[in-house]
C-alpha positions in Angstrom: -79.4 -93.4 9.9 -81.9 -93.7 12.8 -80.8 -97.3 13.5 -77.1 -96.4 13.4 -77.7 -93.4 15.7 -79.6 -95.6 18.1 -76.8 -98.2 18.1 -74.2 -95.4 18.7 -76.2 -94.1 21.7 -76.7 -97.6 23.2 -73.2 -99.0 22.6 -71.2 -95.7 22.7 -69.0 -97.0 19.8 -69.8 -98.7 16.5 -67.7 -99.9 13.5 -68.9 -99.0 10.0 -67.6 -97.7 6.7 -66.0 -94.3 6.7 -68.6 -92.7 4.5 -71.4 -93.9 6.8 -69.5 -92.7 9.8 -69.1 -89.2 8.4 -72.8 -89.1 7.4 -73.8 -90.4 10.9 -71.8 -87.6 12.5 -73.9 -85.0 10.8 -77.0 -86.8 11.8 -76.3 -87.5 15.5 -74.5 -84.3 16.6 -77.6 -82.1 16.4 -79.5 -84.8 18.3 -76.9 -84.8 21.0 -77.0 -81.0 21.2 -80.8 -81.2 21.5 -80.5 -83.6 24.4 -78.7 -81.0 26.6 -82.0 -79.2 27.1 -84.2 -81.8 28.9 -87.7 -80.6 28.1 -90.7 -82.4 26.8 -90.4 -80.8 23.4 -86.8 -81.8 23.0 -87.5 -85.3 24.1 -90.3 -85.6 21.5 -88.1 -84.1 18.8 -85.3 -86.6 19.5 -87.8 -89.5 19.6 -89.0 -88.5 16.2 -85.4 -89.0 14.9 -84.5 -92.2 16.8 -87.9 -94.0 17.3 -86.5 -95.9 20.3 -87.6 -95.2 23.9 -84.6 -96.8 25.5 -82.2 -94.9 23.4 -83.9 -91.6 24.2 -84.0 -92.3 27.9 -80.3 -93.2 27.9 -79.5 -90.1 25.9 -81.2 -87.7 28.2 -80.2 -89.5 31.4 -76.6 -90.5 31.0 -75.1 -89.0 27.9 -76.5 -85.5 28.4 -74.8 -85.2 31.8 -71.4 -86.0 30.3 -71.7 -83.6 27.3 -73.3 -80.7 29.2 -70.1 -78.6 29.3 -68.8 -79.6 25.8 -69.7 -76.9 23.2 -69.7 -79.4 20.3 -67.7 -82.3 18.7 -69.4 -85.1 20.6 -68.1 -87.8 18.3 -64.8 -89.1 17.1 -64.0 -91.0 13.9 -61.0 -93.3 13.9 -60.0 -94.9 10.6 -59.3 -98.6 10.4 -57.9 -100.9 7.8 -59.9 -101.6 4.7 -62.5 -104.3 4.8 -61.3 -107.7 3.5 -64.1 -108.6 1.2 -64.7 -105.4 -0.8 -61.8 -103.2 0.3 -64.1 -100.5 1.7 -62.6 -98.0 4.1 -63.7 -98.8 7.7 -63.9 -96.6 10.7 -65.0 -96.5 14.3 -67.3 -93.7 15.4 -67.5 -93.2 19.1 -68.8 -90.8 21.7 -65.8 -88.7 22.8 -66.7 -88.6 26.5 -67.0 -92.4 26.8 -63.6 -93.4 25.6 -61.7 -94.6 28.7 -58.3 -94.6 27.1 -58.1 -90.9 26.4 -59.9 -89.9 29.6 -57.6 -91.9 31.9 -54.5 -90.3 30.4 -55.8 -86.8 30.9 -56.7 -87.5 34.5 -53.4 -89.0 35.3 -51.3 -86.2 33.8 -53.5 -83.6 35.6 -52.8 -85.4 38.9 -49.1 -85.6 38.3 -48.8 -81.9 37.6 -50.7 -80.9 40.8 -48.6 -83.3 42.9 -45.3 -82.0 41.6 -46.2 -78.4 42.1 -47.4 -79.1 45.6 -44.4 -81.3 46.4 -41.9 -78.7 45.3 -43.4 -76.0 47.5 -43.4 -78.4 50.5 -39.8 -79.4 49.9 -38.7 -75.8 49.7 -40.4 -75.0 53.0 -39.3 -78.2 54.8 -35.5 -77.5 54.8 -36.2 -74.0 56.3 -38.0 -75.7 59.2 -35.1 -78.2 59.7 -32.5 -75.4 59.6 -33.8 -73.8 62.8 -33.5 -77.1 64.7 -30.4 -78.3 62.8 -27.7 -76.1 64.7 -28.2 -78.0 67.9 -27.9 -81.4 66.2 -24.9 -80.2 64.2 -23.0 -79.1 67.3 -23.5 -82.5 68.9 -22.5 -84.4 65.8 -19.9 -82.1 64.3 -16.8 -84.0 65.3 -18.2 -87.3 64.0 -19.1 -85.7 60.6 -15.6 -84.1 60.3 -13.7 -87.3 61.0 -15.7 -89.6 58.8 -16.5 -87.4 55.8 -14.0 -84.6 56.0 -16.8 -82.0 55.4 -17.1 -78.9 57.4 -20.2 -78.6 59.6 -21.3 -75.4 57.9 -22.3 -77.1 54.6 -25.9 -77.9 54.5 -27.2 -80.9 52.6 -30.7 -79.5 51.7 -29.3 -77.1 49.1 -28.4 -79.9 46.7 -32.0 -81.2 46.4 -33.1 -77.7 45.7 -30.9 -77.7 42.6 -32.4 -81.0 41.6 -35.9 -79.6 41.9 -35.0 -76.8 39.6 -33.7 -79.2 37.0 -36.9 -81.3 37.5 -39.1 -78.3 36.8 -37.1 -77.5 33.6 -37.7 -81.1 32.5 -34.1 -82.2 32.5 
């Protein structure tokens, strides 16, 4: 278990059998919890489990910073296909905060939601500012608009995008 825990800390992800991965989770999670408190006693306790100076220094320096706010569940087990030789169930065990696939998706969706909310508020305020300057422009261009489109000058175009924004917020 000590060697597998060291490999998990150094490489952030290892492939092993499902039974070993489940056993390793129970072994390494308390060690990761202990690494949140960077004291001499906790370093010595973790070193007694791992027996590797490099793994202990990486654990307390890099990994402890990423898991500081997480209350538990530092590892993830993903099942794979059975092994070809003996048909053993295989799995990947990895540190949750070091998976770039899941972290990138969460960051992108968070950015999109903040942009959309900020954009809709700006779009609603922008037509109001244009309306105050629009009557002077409409008076000068009113005959041209009537001849080419047949629309009356009183119809304002910014109202249609507001309806589209409401549909976009509903998800339609």
